C-alpha positions as CSV (number, residue, x, y, z in Angstrom):
1,M,0.0,0.0,0.0
2,R,1.3,3.5,-0.8
3,I,0.2,7.1,-0.9
4,S,-0.3,7.8,-4.6
5,R,-1.8,11.3,-4.5
6,F,-2.4,14.0,-1.9
7,Q,-3.4,17.6,-1.5
8,I,-2.8,20.0,1.4
9,L,-5.3,22.6,2.4
10,N,-4.7,25.4,4.9
11,Y,-1.4,24.2,6.5
12,K,1.7,26.2,7.2
13,S,2.9,27.7,3.9
14,F,0.2,26.0,1.9
15,L,-3.2,27.7,1.4
16,E,-4.2,25.1,-1.2
17,T,-1.8,22.9,-3.2
18,A,-2.5,21.3,-6.5
19,E,-2.9,17.5,-6.3
20,I,0.6,16.1,-5.9
21,E,1.3,12.6,-7.3
22,F,3.8,10.1,-6.0
23,K,5.0,7.5,-8.5
24,P,5.8,3.9,-7.4
25,G,9.4,3.7,-6.1
26,F,11.6,6.5,-4.8
27,N,10.3,10.1,-4.9
28,V,12.5,13.2,-4.2
29,V,11.2,16.5,-2.9
30,T,13.4,19.5,-3.7
31,G,13.0,23.3,-3.4
32,K,14.5,26.5,-2.1
33,N,14.7,27.3,1.6
34,N,11.3,28.2,3.1
35,A,9.5,26.6,0.1
36,G,7.5,24.2,2.3
37,K,9.4,20.9,1.9
38,T,9.3,20.2,5.7
39,G,5.6,21.3,5.9
40,L,4.8,18.9,3.0
41,L,6.5,16.0,4.8
42,E,4.9,16.9,8.1
43,A,1.4,16.8,6.5
44,L,2.0,13.2,5.5
45,T,2.9,12.0,9.1
46,L,0.6,10.3,11.5
47,Q,1.3,13.1,14.0
48,F,-0.1,15.8,11.7
49,E,-1.7,18.6,13.7
50,G,-3.5,21.7,12.3
51,N,-1.3,24.8,11.8
52,P,-3.4,27.1,9.6
53,H,-1.9,29.1,6.7
54,R,-1.5,32.8,7.6
55,T,-1.1,35.5,5.0
56,V,-2.8,38.8,4.3
57,E,-5.4,36.8,2.4
58,T,-6.4,34.6,5.4
59,V,-5.7,37.2,8.2
60,P,-6.5,40.6,6.6
61,Y,-6.2,42.6,9.8
62,P,-4.9,42.0,13.4
63,G,-7.4,39.9,15.4
64,A,-9.2,38.4,12.4
65,V,-10.5,34.9,12.9
66,T,-8.4,32.4,11.0
67,P,-9.7,29.2,9.5
68,D,-8.7,26.7,12.2
69,S,-8.6,23.4,10.3
70,S,-5.8,22.1,8.2
71,V,-6.7,19.2,5.9
72,V,-4.7,16.6,3.9
73,K,-6.6,14.7,1.3
74,F,-4.9,11.5,0.1
75,T,-5.3,8.5,-2.2
76,L,-4.0,5.1,-1.2
77,S,-3.1,2.6,-3.9
78,V,-2.8,-1.2,-3.4
79,D,-1.6,-3.5,-6.1
80,R,-3.4,-6.8,-6.9
81,K,-0.9,-9.1,-5.2
82,E,-1.0,-7.2,-2.0
83,L,-4.8,-7.0,-2.0
84,V,-5.1,-10.8,-2.5
85,R,-2.7,-11.3,0.4
86,L,-4.7,-8.9,2.6
87,I,-8.2,-10.3,2.0
88,G,-7.4,-14.0,2.1
89,D,-6.8,-17.2,0.3
90,G,-9.5,-17.3,-2.4
91,Q,-12.5,-17.5,-0.1
92,Q,-15.2,-15.0,-1.1
93,R,-14.8,-11.9,0.9
94,F,-16.3,-8.4,0.7
95,L,-14.7,-5.1,1.4
96,P,-17.2,-2.4,2.5
97,R,-17.0,0.9,0.8
98,P,-18.2,4.0,2.7
99,V,-21.2,5.6,1.1
100,S,-21.5,9.2,0.2
101,G,-22.1,11.3,3.4
102,F,-20.3,8.7,5.6
103,A,-18.8,10.6,8.6
104,W,-15.4,9.6,10.1
105,P,-15.1,10.0,13.9
106,S,-13.3,13.3,13.3
107,G,-16.5,14.7,11.7
108,S,-15.2,14.9,8.2
109,T,-17.3,13.4,5.5
110,L,-16.8,11.8,2.0
């Protein structure tokens, strides 16, 4: 299983990124100082905590209320061999798929 795509919304230096795609194998992240490389990697960790983007656009005047949630949207990819290994030895099994409107415990929905 691997992260194949992701997008960061309202986190550190990122107001909204384009969808970023990881290819199978080794991927390299490069950029100038303060370009957001560390923020990008932090957004992909299990310890990700919200740290809203702050610029003149999001905080137009001192004391303005900032959007408080940071979001990472991601797509996981599983190859066929790994999926077969995960679900069993040929017995018929079903993997449930969340329906539209399904709410995770955090309150976010599909």
